[in-house]
C-alpha positions, 0 to 999 in steps of 0.5 A: 074745431074747438077754440081754434085748436085745429089751426096753427097760429100762422093759419089763424093769422091769415084768417084774421086778414080776411074781410070778405067771405064770398060764397057762390052756389048758395044752393049747395051750401049747407047750414053745417058749412056756414056754421063751420065758417062762422066758427073758423072766423070767430076762432081767428079773431078774439076781438070780434069773437062774439059777432057772427062771422067775427064781424066779417062781410059775407056775400052769398050768391047763386040761385036758391032754386037750382037744387031741391030744398032737400039739401037744406033739410038734411043738415038740420 
């Protein structure tokens, strides 16, 4: 995703409406996925594009010990 080019204006307009991002099963979420979500949210909002996740509230829940930490090291 570069400068929101992967999304149509209609899709970006829908992302602008998002106020909360809720991610469950944090043990399965990689750093790459978090970064991709951050880029998507920033590309959709020009006003807050310098803020992490375009100043949206992020809720990450789950058991961090459910899966080995190896998953986190793979994406570094």
